[in-house]
KETIMAR-472641 format. One record per residue (C-alpha): residue in three letters; x, y, z. Coordinates in pm, 1 decimal. Each point is the difference from the previous one (the first is absolute). Example, Ala and Ser with C-alpha at 12.3 -4.5 7.8 and 13.67 -1.06 7.14 Angstrom:
REM residues 2
<r->ALA; px->1230.0; py->-450.0; pz->780.0>
<r->SER; px->137.0; py->344.0; pz->-66.0>
This chain:
REM residues 351
<r->MET; px->-7379.8; py->-116.4; pz->-13852.6>
<r->ASN; px->-130.9; py->196.6; pz->295.4>
<r->ARG; px->-332.9; py->175.1; pz->-48.1>
<r->ASN; px->-225.2; py->255.0; pz->165.0>
<r->PHE; px->265.5; py->227.5; pz->129.9>
<r->LEU; px->-106.2; py->347.2; pz->88.5>
<r->PHE; px->209.7; py->268.8; pz->-172.2>
<r->ILE; px->-10.5; py->366.2; pz->87.2>
<r->ILE; px->91.6; py->236.4; pz->-280.7>
<r->ILE; px->75.6; py->358.6; pz->81.6>
<r->LEU; px->-48.7; py->180.9; pz->-326.3>
<r->LEU; px->75.7; py->366.9; pz->-56.5>
<r->VAL; px->-254.9; py->111.8; pz->-258.5>
<r->HIS; px->116.4; py->266.6; pz->-241.6>
<r->PHE; px->-198.7; py->250.2; pz->-194.3>
<r->CYS; px->-122.3; py->-202.1; pz->-295.9>
<r->GLY; px->-317.2; py->-123.0; pz->-160.3>
<r->CYS; px->-13.3; py->-312.1; pz->209.6>
<r->SER; px->71.6; py->148.7; pz->341.8>
<r->SER; px->-126.9; py->238.5; pz->262.1>
<r->LYS; px->55.1; py->361.4; pz->-92.3>
<r->ASP; px->83.6; py->101.7; pz->351.2>
<r->GLY; px->314.7; py->-201.3; pz->24.3>
<r->ARG; px->-122.7; py->-223.2; pz->287.9>
<r->THR; px->173.0; py->-323.6; pz->91.3>
<r->PHE; px->-213.4; py->-313.2; pz->-48.2>
<r->THR; px->36.0; py->-319.4; pz->196.3>
<r->LEU; px->-103.3; py->-311.8; pz->-189.8>
<r->GLN; px->-53.0; py->-326.4; pz->190.7>
<r->LEU; px->43.7; py->-281.5; pz->-253.3>
<r->ILE; px->-88.3; py->-360.0; pz->77.7>
<r->ASN; px->120.3; py->-272.7; pz->-235.5>
<r->ASP; px->-279.6; py->-220.7; pz->-122.7>
<r->THR; px->209.9; py->-240.1; pz->-204.9>
<r->ILE; px->367.9; py->-18.8; pz->-100.1>
<r->LEU; px->89.4; py->-260.4; pz->-264.6>
<r->PRO; px->345.8; py->-168.2; pz->-33.1>
<r->TYR; px->261.1; py->215.7; pz->-172.8>
<r->THR; px->373.6; py->-7.2; pz->-54.0>
<r->PRO; px->243.1; py->265.7; pz->138.5>
<r->VAL; px->-21.5; py->360.9; pz->-120.1>
<r->MET; px->255.1; py->77.1; pz->-269.4>
<r->ASN; px->147.4; py->324.3; pz->-135.3>
<r->GLN; px->-13.6; py->85.0; pz->-371.9>
<r->GLY; px->273.9; py->254.7; pz->46.5>
<r->ARG; px->39.7; py->257.9; pz->-282.5>
<r->THR; px->-209.5; py->-193.8; pz->-248.2>
<r->GLN; px->-353.3; py->25.8; pz->-135.5>
<r->THR; px->-69.1; py->-364.4; pz->67.9>
<r->CYS; px->-279.1; py->5.8; pz->258.7>
<r->TRP; px->-215.2; py->-204.4; pz->-244.0>
<r->ALA; px->249.5; py->-289.7; pz->14.6>
<r->TYR; px->34.2; py->15.2; pz->381.0>
<r->ALA; px->-380.2; py->10.0; pz->54.6>
<r->MET; px->-67.5; py->-285.8; pz->-246.9>
<r->THR; px->285.4; py->-216.4; pz->130.0>
<r->SER; px->-129.6; py->45.6; pz->352.4>
<r->LEU; px->-348.9; py->-104.9; pz->-113.7>
<r->ILE; px->126.6; py->-325.5; pz->-142.7>
<r->GLU; px->218.8; py->-59.6; pz->305.9>
<r->SER; px->-306.9; py->50.8; pz->224.4>
<r->ASP; px->-205.1; py->-246.9; pz->-200.3>
<r->TRP; px->279.6; py->-252.9; pz->31.7>
<r->LEU; px->2.8; py->57.7; pz->378.0>
<r->THR; px->-372.7; py->-47.1; pz->24.7>
<r->ASP; px->6.1; py->-326.0; pz->-204.7>
<r->ASN; px->313.9; py->-156.1; pz->144.7>
<r->ASN; px->-33.4; py->15.8; pz->378.3>
<r->LYS; px->202.4; py->317.5; pz->36.8>
<r->ASP; px->297.5; py->-134.7; pz->-193.3>
<r->THR; px->163.9; py->329.8; pz->-84.8>
<r->VAL; px->149.4; py->57.7; pz->-342.0>
<r->GLN; px->152.1; py->330.5; pz->-108.2>
<r->LEU; px->23.3; py->57.7; pz->-372.3>
<r->SER; px->240.9; py->217.6; pz->-191.1>
<r->VAL; px->-175.5; py->324.0; pz->-95.1>
<r->MET; px->298.3; py->109.2; pz->-208.1>
<r->TYR; px->-16.2; py->-310.6; pz->-216.7>
<r->THR; px->-345.2; py->120.8; pz->-113.8>
<r->VAL; px->118.7; py->357.2; pz->-36.9>
<r->ARG; px->296.0; py->-101.0; pz->-213.3>
<r->ASN; px->-211.2; py->-201.7; pz->-234.9>
<r->LYS; px->-258.6; py->278.4; pz->-22.0>
<r->TYR; px->273.2; py->246.6; pz->-100.0>
<r->MET; px->102.9; py->-233.1; pz->-282.0>
<r->LYS; px->-365.6; py->-45.6; pz->-112.0>
<r->GLN; px->-26.2; py->375.4; pz->-15.9>
<r->PHE; px->325.2; py->19.0; pz->-201.7>
<r->GLU; px->-147.9; py->-230.8; pz->-255.9>
<r->HIS; px->-334.2; py->179.7; pz->-2.1>
<r->TYR; px->181.5; py->333.7; pz->-47.0>
<r->TYR; px->184.1; py->-134.4; pz->-305.6>
<r->ARG; px->-302.6; py->-168.3; pz->-154.1>
<r->ILE; px->-202.3; py->323.7; pz->5.3>
<r->GLY; px->285.1; py->218.8; pz->-120.1>
<r->GLY; px->72.8; py->174.1; pz->325.8>
<r->LYS; px->-348.8; py->143.7; pz->43.5>
<r->GLU; px->-39.3; py->-78.3; pz->372.3>
<r->GLU; px->228.0; py->66.4; pz->291.9>
<r->ILE; px->192.4; py->-274.9; pz->182.3>
<r->ARG; px->-100.0; py->66.3; pz->362.3>
<r->GLY; px->37.2; py->-160.0; pz->341.8>
<r->GLY; px->-368.1; py->-12.1; pz->69.0>
<r->GLY; px->-241.0; py->-281.9; pz->-67.9>
<r->LEU; px->-322.1; py->-154.1; pz->118.6>
<r->GLY; px->-112.6; py->-333.5; pz->135.7>
<r->HIS; px->-13.1; py->-171.5; pz->-338.4>
<r->SER; px->360.6; py->103.9; pz->-63.1>
<r->LEU; px->112.2; py->-255.1; pz->254.2>
<r->LEU; px->-252.3; py->-258.9; pz->-117.9>
<r->ASP; px->124.1; py->29.4; pz->-358.1>
<r->VAL; px->360.4; py->-57.8; pz->108.9>
<r->TRP; px->-105.5; py->-285.1; pz->227.2>
<r->LYS; px->-168.7; py->-188.9; pz->-289.9>
<r->GLU; px->291.8; py->45.1; pz->-235.2>
<r->LYS; px->310.6; py->15.8; pz->216.7>
<r->GLY; px->-109.6; py->-147.5; pz->334.3>
<r->THR; px->152.9; py->118.8; pz->329.8>
<r->VAL; px->287.4; py->-84.2; pz->235.4>
<r->PRO; px->40.6; py->20.0; pz->378.5>
<r->LEU; px->150.1; py->316.0; pz->152.0>
<r->VAL; px->290.3; py->-200.0; pz->134.8>
<r->CYS; px->93.2; py->-96.9; pz->-355.2>
<r->TYR; px->-23.8; py->345.4; pz->-157.7>
<r->ALA; px->24.9; py->324.4; pz->201.5>
<r->GLY; px->6.1; py->218.8; pz->-311.4>
<r->LYS; px->284.3; py->219.0; pz->127.2>
<r->LYS; px->364.2; py->-24.4; pz->83.1>
<r->SER; px->87.7; py->-126.0; pz->346.5>
<r->ASP; px->167.2; py->326.7; pz->95.6>
<r->THR; px->-311.8; py->206.6; pz->-90.1>
<r->ASN; px->-226.8; py->95.0; pz->287.5>
<r->TYR; px->-315.3; py->71.5; pz->-204.2>
<r->HIS; px->-133.1; py->-14.4; pz->-352.5>
<r->ASP; px->52.1; py->306.0; pz->-217.1>
<r->HIS; px->-108.3; py->-24.5; pz->-364.0>
<r->ARG; px->12.0; py->362.6; pz->-102.6>
<r->ASP; px->327.3; py->-26.5; pz->-189.4>
<r->LEU; px->-79.7; py->-353.7; pz->-118.9>
<r->LEU; px->-319.6; py->110.2; pz->-169.3>
<r->LYS; px->176.3; py->285.6; pz->-175.0>
<r->LYS; px->255.8; py->-246.6; pz->-140.8>
<r->ILE; px->-268.9; py->-242.5; pz->-108.8>
<r->ARG; px->-193.5; py->279.3; pz->-178.8>
<r->ARG; px->320.4; py->111.8; pz->-171.3>
<r->LEU; px->64.9; py->-352.5; pz->-130.5>
<r->ALA; px->-361.9; py->-29.5; pz->-119.1>
<r->ARG; px->23.7; py->326.5; pz->-187.9>
<r->LYS; px->314.9; py->-118.2; pz->-174.3>
<r->ALA; px->-168.4; py->-331.2; pz->-90.7>
<r->VAL; px->-280.9; py->188.2; pz->-169.3>
<r->LYS; px->227.8; py->250.7; pz->-169.9>
<r->GLU; px->233.5; py->-267.3; pz->-136.8>
<r->ASN; px->-266.1; py->-264.6; pz->-64.2>
<r->ASN; px->202.8; py->-245.7; pz->204.5>
<r->TYR; px->-213.5; py->-166.5; pz->264.5>
<r->SER; px->208.1; py->-312.0; pz->68.9>
<r->TYR; px->326.4; py->186.9; pz->70.8>
<r->TYR; px->-147.7; py->258.1; pz->234.7>
<r->PHE; px->-227.6; py->-246.5; pz->172.7>
<r->GLN; px->313.3; py->-200.9; pz->86.2>
<r->LYS; px->168.4; py->318.1; pz->121.5>
<r->ALA; px->-303.4; py->73.2; pz->226.8>
<r->GLU; px->25.0; py->-358.6; pz->139.1>
<r->GLU; px->367.9; py->52.3; pz->74.2>
<r->LEU; px->-77.2; py->332.7; pz->169.6>
<r->LEU; px->-256.8; py->-171.0; pz->222.4>
<r->ASP; px->248.0; py->-272.3; pz->83.5>
<r->GLU; px->251.5; py->260.0; pz->104.4>
<r->VAL; px->-240.8; py->200.2; pz->217.9>
<r->MET; px->-246.6; py->-259.1; pz->126.7>
<r->GLY; px->197.0; py->-320.9; pz->-28.8>
<r->GLU; px->-35.0; py->-303.1; pz->-227.6>
<r->VAL; px->-316.9; py->-204.8; pz->9.6>
<r->PRO; px->40.5; py->-370.3; pz->80.6>
<r->ASP; px->-127.7; py->-246.3; pz->-261.7>
<r->THR; px->-55.1; py->-260.2; pz->277.8>
<r->PHE; px->21.9; py->12.3; pz->377.3>
<r->ASP; px->-34.1; py->-219.5; pz->302.2>
<r->TYR; px->-275.1; py->97.1; pz->242.9>
<r->GLN; px->-59.8; py->-213.4; pz->305.8>
<r->GLY; px->166.1; py->-298.6; pz->-163.3>
<r->ILE; px->-184.3; py->14.6; pz->-332.0>
<r->VAL; px->147.8; py->130.5; pz->-326.9>
<r->TYR; px->-227.7; py->244.0; pz->-182.0>
<r->THR; px->-2.9; py->219.0; pz->-304.8>
<r->PRO; px->-172.4; py->332.7; pz->37.0>
<r->GLN; px->-301.0; py->-136.7; pz->-193.1>
<r->SER; px->-27.3; py->-318.5; pz->209.4>
<r->PHE; px->32.0; py->200.3; pz->322.0>
<r->ALA; px->-280.7; py->234.3; pz->-102.7>
<r->ALA; px->-216.5; py->-297.6; pz->-84.1>
<r->ALA; px->66.7; py->-143.3; pz->349.2>
<r->ILE; px->-83.2; py->326.7; pz->178.7>
<r->CYS; px->-300.7; py->122.2; pz->-201.7>
<r->PRO; px->-88.2; py->-225.5; pz->-293.2>
<r->ASN; px->-292.9; py->211.4; pz->-124.8>
<r->VAL; px->50.9; py->373.4; pz->14.9>
<r->ASP; px->-307.4; py->34.9; pz->-221.7>
<r->ASP; px->-200.1; py->-39.0; pz->326.2>
<r->TYR; px->65.0; py->372.2; pz->55.2>
<r->MET; px->-183.4; py->290.1; pz->-168.3>
<r->GLU; px->36.6; py->376.3; pz->-6.4>
<r->VAL; px->-303.9; py->208.1; pz->83.5>
<r->THR; px->-60.4; py->375.7; pz->-32.0>
<r->SER; px->-286.7; py->244.4; pz->35.7>
<r->PHE; px->-53.8; py->290.0; pz->-241.6>
<r->THR; px->-307.8; py->127.1; pz->-179.7>
<r->HIS; px->150.0; py->89.1; pz->-337.2>
<r->HIS; px->-34.1; py->-371.4; pz->-87.5>
<r->PRO; px->-303.1; py->-221.8; pz->62.5>
<r->PHE; px->-16.9; py->-189.6; pz->327.8>
<r->HIS; px->31.4; py->-378.1; pz->-12.9>
<r->SER; px->222.6; py->14.8; pz->-302.5>
<r->TRP; px->373.7; py->-17.0; pz->-77.1>
<r->PHE; px->213.4; py->293.6; pz->-122.6>
<r->ALA; px->364.7; py->94.9; pz->-27.2>
<r->LEU; px->49.5; py->229.3; pz->302.6>
<r->GLU; px->142.3; py->336.3; pz->-107.8>
<r->VAL; px->284.2; py->55.6; pz->245.1>
<r->PRO; px->366.0; py->47.7; pz->-81.7>
<r->ASP; px->117.9; py->-317.9; pz->164.9>
<r->ASN; px->-231.2; py->-215.8; pz->-211.6>
<r->TRP; px->252.1; py->-2.5; pz->-281.9>
<r->GLU; px->-121.5; py->-346.5; pz->-103.1>
<r->HIS; px->-351.5; py->134.4; pz->-46.8>
<r->ALA; px->-143.0; py->-283.2; pz->207.9>
<r->ALA; px->-375.0; py->-29.6; pz->56.1>
<r->PHE; px->-157.1; py->67.1; pz->340.2>
<r->TYR; px->-354.1; py->-101.7; pz->107.8>
<r->ASN; px->-206.7; py->308.1; pz->78.0>
<r->LEU; px->-234.6; py->3.5; pz->299.2>
<r->PRO; px->-180.4; py->264.8; pz->213.6>
<r->ILE; px->228.6; py->90.7; pz->292.2>
<r->SER; px->-251.0; py->-155.9; pz->244.7>
<r->GLU; px->29.7; py->-336.4; pz->-175.7>
<r->LEU; px->376.3; py->22.9; pz->-30.9>
<r->GLU; px->28.9; py->70.2; pz->371.8>
<r->ALA; px->-242.1; py->-284.2; pz->89.3>
<r->GLY; px->222.5; py->-240.3; pz->-194.5>
<r->VAL; px->308.4; py->120.9; pz->184.9>
<r->ARG; px->-166.5; py->-45.2; pz->342.0>
<r->LYS; px->-128.7; py->-343.4; pz->-94.4>
<r->SER; px->348.6; py->-101.5; pz->-105.8>
<r->ILE; px->158.6; py->122.4; pz->320.1>
<r->TYR; px->-258.3; py->-162.1; pz->229.5>
<r->ASP; px->28.3; py->-326.5; pz->-198.8>
<r->GLY; px->376.0; py->2.1; pz->69.5>
<r->ARG; px->145.9; py->134.7; pz->-323.8>
<r->THR; px->197.1; py->316.8; pz->-29.1>
<r->VAL; px->-37.2; py->267.3; pz->-267.9>
<r->VAL; px->233.3; py->238.4; pz->-184.5>
<r->TRP; px->-102.7; py->368.8; pz->-13.9>
<r->ASP; px->100.3; py->259.2; pz->-260.0>
<r->GLY; px->-85.0; py->364.0; pz->54.2>
<r->ASP; px->87.6; py->360.1; pz->72.3>
<r->ILE; px->213.1; py->102.3; pz->295.8>
<r->SER; px->38.2; py->370.5; pz->-83.7>
<r->GLU; px->-254.7; py->115.6; pz->253.1>
<r->LYS; px->128.9; py->193.4; pz->297.7>
<r->SER; px->-199.9; py->-237.4; pz->216.2>
<r->PHE; px->217.6; py->-292.8; pz->-98.3>
<r->TYR; px->236.7; py->-22.7; pz->300.5>
<r->PRO; px->261.5; py->-272.8; pz->-38.6>
<r->LYS; px->197.8; py->115.0; pz->298.1>
<r->GLU; px->-307.3; py->-21.1; pz->223.4>
<r->GLY; px->-118.1; py->-319.5; pz->-171.7>
<r->VAL; px->-348.2; py->117.8; pz->-108.1>
<r->ALA; px->-185.1; py->135.1; pz->-304.0>
<r->VAL; px->-337.6; py->178.0; pz->46.2>
<r->PHE; px->-252.4; py->187.4; pz->-215.5>
<r->ASP; px->-319.5; py->189.8; pz->41.5>
<r->GLN; px->-324.7; py->-185.7; pz->-65.7>
<r->LEU; px->-152.4; py->98.1; pz->-336.2>
<r->THR; px->-365.8; py->7.3; pz->-101.7>
<r->ASP; px->46.5; py->-174.4; pz->-334.8>
<r->TRP; px->316.6; py->-213.0; pz->-5.6>
<r->GLN; px->-33.3; py->-107.9; pz->-359.7>
<r->LEU; px->-44.1; py->352.8; pz->-136.6>
<r->GLU; px->272.8; py->159.8; pz->210.9>
<r->ARG; px->261.7; py->-272.9; pz->-71.3>
<r->GLN; px->-72.4; py->32.2; pz->-373.0>
<r->LYS; px->53.8; py->375.7; pz->14.1>
<r->ALA; px->326.0; py->-47.6; pz->184.7>
<r->TYR; px->119.4; py->-253.4; pz->-259.7>
<r->GLU; px->-86.9; py->226.5; pz->-292.6>
<r->ASN; px->160.2; py->304.4; pz->166.3>
<r->LEU; px->315.6; py->-214.1; pz->62.2>
<r->GLU; px->-41.9; py->45.5; pz->376.9>
<r->THR; px->-20.2; py->-379.0; pz->30.0>
<r->THR; px->284.4; py->-178.0; pz->-175.0>
<r->ASP; px->163.0; py->-340.9; pz->31.5>
<r->ASP; px->272.3; py->108.7; pz->240.6>
<r->HIS; px->59.1; py->-306.1; pz->207.8>
<r->MET; px->-90.0; py->-363.2; pz->70.9>
<r->MET; px->-28.2; py->-168.5; pz->338.5>
<r->HIS; px->-113.7; py->-330.3; pz->137.1>
<r->ILE; px->-317.6; py->-17.7; pz->209.9>
<r->VAL; px->65.0; py->-251.8; pz->275.7>
<r->GLY; px->-281.8; py->67.9; pz->245.7>
<r->MET; px->-285.3; py->220.3; pz->123.8>
<r->ALA; px->-69.4; py->208.1; pz->302.2>
<r->HIS; px->-259.0; py->245.8; pz->139.4>
<r->ASP; px->6.5; py->311.9; pz->212.6>
<r->GLU; px->-210.4; py->102.1; pz->300.8>
<r->GLN; px->-279.2; py->124.5; pz->-232.0>
<r->GLY; px->-10.6; py->-324.5; pz->-195.9>
<r->LYS; px->174.3; py->139.7; pz->-313.6>
<r->VAL; px->190.1; py->-266.8; pz->-189.1>
<r->TYR; px->377.0; py->23.5; pz->-71.6>
<r->TYR; px->205.9; py->-218.3; pz->-229.5>
<r->LEU; px->336.1; py->-118.4; pz->126.8>
<r->MET; px->258.8; py->62.7; pz->-272.3>
<r->LYS; px->341.5; py->-153.2; pz->-27.4>
<r->ASN; px->226.0; py->252.5; pz->-168.1>
<r->SER; px->341.3; py->-40.9; pz->-159.0>
<r->TRP; px->187.1; py->299.0; pz->143.3>
<r->GLY; px->172.9; py->-196.7; pz->274.3>
<r->LYS; px->-110.0; py->-21.0; pz->365.7>
<r->ARG; px->-110.6; py->363.4; pz->4.6>
<r->GLY; px->-242.9; py->148.5; pz->254.4>
<r->PRO; px->-152.8; py->-125.2; pz->322.0>
<r->TYR; px->-118.2; py->-322.9; pz->-157.4>
<r->HIS; px->332.8; py->-95.3; pz->-156.1>
<r->GLY; px->-99.4; py->36.5; pz->-362.4>
<r->LEU; px->-373.1; py->-52.4; pz->35.0>
<r->LEU; px->-258.1; py->267.7; pz->-49.2>
<r->TYR; px->-375.8; py->39.5; pz->83.0>
<r->MET; px->-204.8; py->134.6; pz->-290.5>
<r->SER; px->-351.6; py->119.8; pz->73.6>
<r->GLU; px->-290.9; py->-131.3; pz->-203.1>
<r->ASP; px->-60.3; py->358.3; pz->-116.7>
<r->TYR; px->352.9; py->31.3; pz->-130.7>
<r->PHE; px->-34.0; py->-340.9; pz->-171.8>
<r->ARG; px->-328.0; py->100.4; pz->-175.1>
<r->ALA; px->135.0; py->338.5; pz->-113.7>
<r->LYS; px->352.4; py->-86.3; pz->-109.9>
<r->THR; px->3.2; py->-355.8; pz->-121.9>
<r->ILE; px->104.2; py->-51.4; pz->-364.0>
<r->SER; px->-31.3; py->-380.6; pz->-1.0>
<r->VAL; px->38.0; py->-317.0; pz->201.4>
<r->ILE; px->120.8; py->-350.4; pz->-79.0>
<r->LEU; px->-153.2; py->-295.9; pz->171.1>
<r->ARG; px->-127.9; py->-351.7; pz->-65.7>
<r->LYS; px->-279.8; py->-31.5; pz->-255.3>
<r->GLU; px->-219.6; py->-191.5; pz->237.2>
<r->PHE; px->-70.6; py->316.9; pz->202.5>
<r->ILE; px->-136.6; py->201.5; pz->-291.7>
<r->GLN; px->-343.4; py->-59.5; pz->-153.5>
<r->MET; px->35.4; py->46.3; pz->-374.3>
<r->ARG; px->-298.6; py->27.3; pz->-232.2>
C-alpha cells in the first residue's frame, strides 16, 4: 500500500456552523501518515446496512494484516439476512413492540458471526444475478408484514418459514457447505478459520449521562439488542483509536453525518474546534443533533499543513468522490460527532 501521498482538496465551504461565514474556498493539503490494509470499497445500495459493511471490512482488514496480505472478501448480505431473521424472532417474542429495521451496530454482526458464522462473497452475493445493486426497501416491508401476522395469529413457525422463503427468493438460498480454495467449509467452520474469537472486539462510547469507566446499554435506535458499551471520556476513546491505528489495527466508527460540513462528494468532513468537547457533544446528543446515522471503517490517519489530524474513512457508498469511496474526517468532527467505535480490547484501558 503506497503511503505519504500529498492530496490537495479544494473545498467550497458553505454557510454553516463549521465553516467560514464569508463563503471562502479553503485549500487543505493532507498528507497520509499511515494507511492500513483494506479490501475494495463496496456499495450498500438502497439498504441501511452500513454497519455490516463497516464491520465486515474490519474483519477482512485484520485477516489481511495477519495473513501476509491474503485477501478474503466476506458476504455482507449473509450477515444482513441472518440479522433480519434474528429481528423477526425478537419482534415475535416481545409481541411486536419494536420495529424490524435495516440498521444495526457492530455487535449485530458479531452476534450473527458467533451463531451463524460467515461465508465468502463468491459463495453468497445476497442478490439475484440480474440485479445491479441491493435494494431492501420492499423486502423489509414484506418481512414486517409477515412478522405482524405471526404476532396476530400466534403462529411463529409458519411465518418464520415464510420469511425464510421470501429471503431465498430475493437474496438467494444460503449454502449449507461450500468449497473455498480447495477446502469444504460450513459457515461456522469458515468463521472460525477467519476470526476465531470475535470477543476480542469491544464497543466504546463517550457520554456523561452514565458514569465513565462503566458499561451501559447505549440509547440509540439501532441498538435494538440493548447491548452494553464501555463509556470513556472522549479524549480516552480517541487515544485508544489512535493507538489501534498506529499499532496496525483498523477501527469501526459510528456517528452523525447530518452536518452540512460532511462532504462525501469532496471526500472530507470538518468541524469547528470547541472549547469543551465533552459538554458540547453531550448537548448535541440530548438535543438529537447527534444521532447514529452511519458507520464507516477507519483505515488510516493523515494531517494537514497546520498539523491537524484527519482519520481516513472507508465508506460503503461505492467509489464516490475524489478518493474513490474514502473520506478524510477531521479530528474535530470525530470528537464532536462520534457515537461509538469498535476496536480490539487491547487498545482500551478498562478500570
